[in-house]
N, C-alpha and C positions, 0 to 999 in steps of 0.2 A: 638633574633639575627637577624631575618628577617628585623625588623624595622631598626636596626643599619646599616645593609648592604644597605638598601634602602635609608637612609638619608645621608650616608657617602659621596657619590660623590658630593652632593650639598654643604656639609660642607667643603670638601677639596677645592672646587672651591671658596667658600666664604673666605677661609683662604688667598687668594691672596690679598684681601683688607687689611687684618690684617697685613700680612708680608710687604706689600708696605708701609703702614703707619708707622709701626715699623722701617723699614730700613731707610726711609727718615728722620724721626724724629731724629733717632740716628745720622745719617750722619751730620745733621746741628746743632742739639742742643748741642752736645758734644764740638765741637770747639768754637761755640758761647758762651757756658757756660764758657769755659776757658778764652776767651777774656773778657767777662763781669766780671768774677771773678778777673782777673788781674786788670781791670779798677777800681774795688771797693777797691783795696788795695793802689791805688795811693793817693797822698796827695792833688790832685786838687779837691777842695771842690764842685764846681758846678757839676762835673762829678760824684762824689760820691753821691751827693744828687739825681741826675737823676736816677742813678742805684739803689739807695736805694728805691726810689719811685716806680720804675718798679718792683723790687722784692717784695715789700710790697703788691702792688696791685695784682700781679699774684699769690703769695702764699696765699693771704688772700681771694681769690675768687675761687669757684670751676672750675675745667677744663671744666665741662659740660656747665657752664654759659658762659665761655669765647668762647666756640665753638658756642653757640647760638648767642652771640653778633656779632661774625664775620660773621656768615652765614645769620642770620635773622635781626640783628640790623643795620649793616653797610648800607644795601640798603635803610633803612628808612630815613636816613639823608645824604646820599651821592650817588654818581654814582658808588661806588665800589661794585661789585658783584663777588662772588666766586662760582665756582662749588662746589658741596658737598664735594668731596674728598679734593680739594684744601683748602677749609675752615677748614676742620678737620686737615690737615697737618699743616697749619699755626698756628692754636690754639695749637696743640701739641708742635710744635717747640718753640713757645713763652713761653709756660708753662714750658717745661722741661729745656729750657735754664736758666730760673730763678732758678730752683732747682739745676742744675749742677753748676751754678755760685756760689751759696752759699757753695756747697761742695768744689769747687776749692778754694774759698776764705779761707775757713778753713784750707785747705792743705797748701796754700801759707803762711798763718800766723803762721803755725806750724814750718816753717823753721827758725832756729835761726839766729840772726844777725851775728854770727861768719862766716856763709856761705857767706854772702855778703861781709864781711870784708876780708875774705880769697880770694874771687874773685878779689877784688880791689887790693890786694897785688900782685896777679898774673898778673895784668894789663888788666883784661877783661873789656870790655865795659858793660853797663847796659843790652843791648840786648843779648850779649854773656853770661852774668851771668844768665839771665832768661832762655835762650835756653839750655845752656849746664849744668847748675848746679841746678837751681831751679825747672824747669818743670819736669826733670826726677825723682826728689825726691817727688815732689807733686803728680805725677801720681801713684807712689808706695803707698803713704799715703792714697790717696782717692779711690783707687781701690775697696775696700769692699763697701764703700758707693755708689760709682757709679754703682757697680754691683747690689746693692739692687734696685736702681732707674731703672736700665735697666729691671729687672724682673718685677717691678711694671708697667713699660711701656707696656710690653706684655699684661698684664691684663687690663690696662686702654684703650687699643684699642677697647675694647668692647663697650665703650661709643659712638662710631660713629653711632650706631643704631639710636641715637637721631636726627641725621640730615638725616636719611633715607637711609644710606648706608647698603648694605647687607653683613655685615661681618659674622663671625662665630656665634656670639651670636644671631643676628637677624634671621639668617637662621635657627638656632636651635629652636628659639621661634615659627617661622612659622611651622616648622616640628612638634613641640609639639602640636600645635593646630590642625594640619591636622591629625596626627596619634593618637591623644588623648592618649599619652603615655609619660612617663618620660624618655624613652630610648634616644630620641634625645639629651636631656640635659646631660645625662651621657656621650654620645659620645662627646659633646662639651667640657665637663670637661676633658675628656681624651686627646683631641687635645691640650687644653691649658697646660695640664701637660707635654705633649711631647714637646711643644714649650719652656716652661720654663725650662724643663730638658736639652734641647739642649743648651739654653743660659747659664745655670748654668755650664755645662761642659766646654763651651768656656771660661767663666769668670775664672773658676778654672785654666784652662791652662794658661791664661794670668797672673793670680796672681803668678803661679809657675815661669813664665818667669821673673817676676819682683822681685822674692825672692832672688836676688843675694847677699843681705847683710847677709843672714842667714848662 
C-alpha cells in the first residue's frame, strides 16, 4: 500500500493529459463525424469518393501510425511542426471522426424513406427535415455504438506515450521501473476503471434521456 500511495499523486497529475486529450477529441470528432457522415449519404459522387477514401485510409491504418506520421513524418517533407500534445490531439480527432462518421452514416441510412416523404408533405425544407426529424432519430439509434467508441477513446489515450507525453500509462511504467513492483500498474488499471466507469454512467444517463419512444 505504501507504494500505491507514493505513486498516486504523480498518476493523478498525469491524468490531466489523458482527460485533456479525451475531452478535446470528443468535442471535435463527434460533430465532425456527424457532418462527414451526412456528407457520405449525399448523392454528390466526388464528395462521396473523397469521404470514402478518407475513411478507408484512417480505418485501415493504426492510430499509432497516424500519430507518428503527424509528429515525426510531416516535418521531414514540410515546414509543418506540431507540439507533442497538439500532434496527438490532431491524430485522435482525425481518427475518431472517421469512426463516428461511419456510425452516423449507418444511423442515417436506417431512417426509412417515409420519414423524408412525411417531412415533404409537412412542407419542411431539407435542412429542417435533417435538423428536426432525422438527426434526433439518428442520435437515438447510434447512441450505443457511439458510447462504445467513447469508452474505447478513454483507453486509446494511453497511446500518447509513443510521442513522449507523460500520461497515466507512461507515468505508471516509470514508477514500475523505479519501484520494481507491479503495484503502480495496478493503480493505473484502477484509474482507467474509474474513468471508464464515470463515462459509462454518463452514457447510461444520456441513453435514458433518449428512450422516450419506450
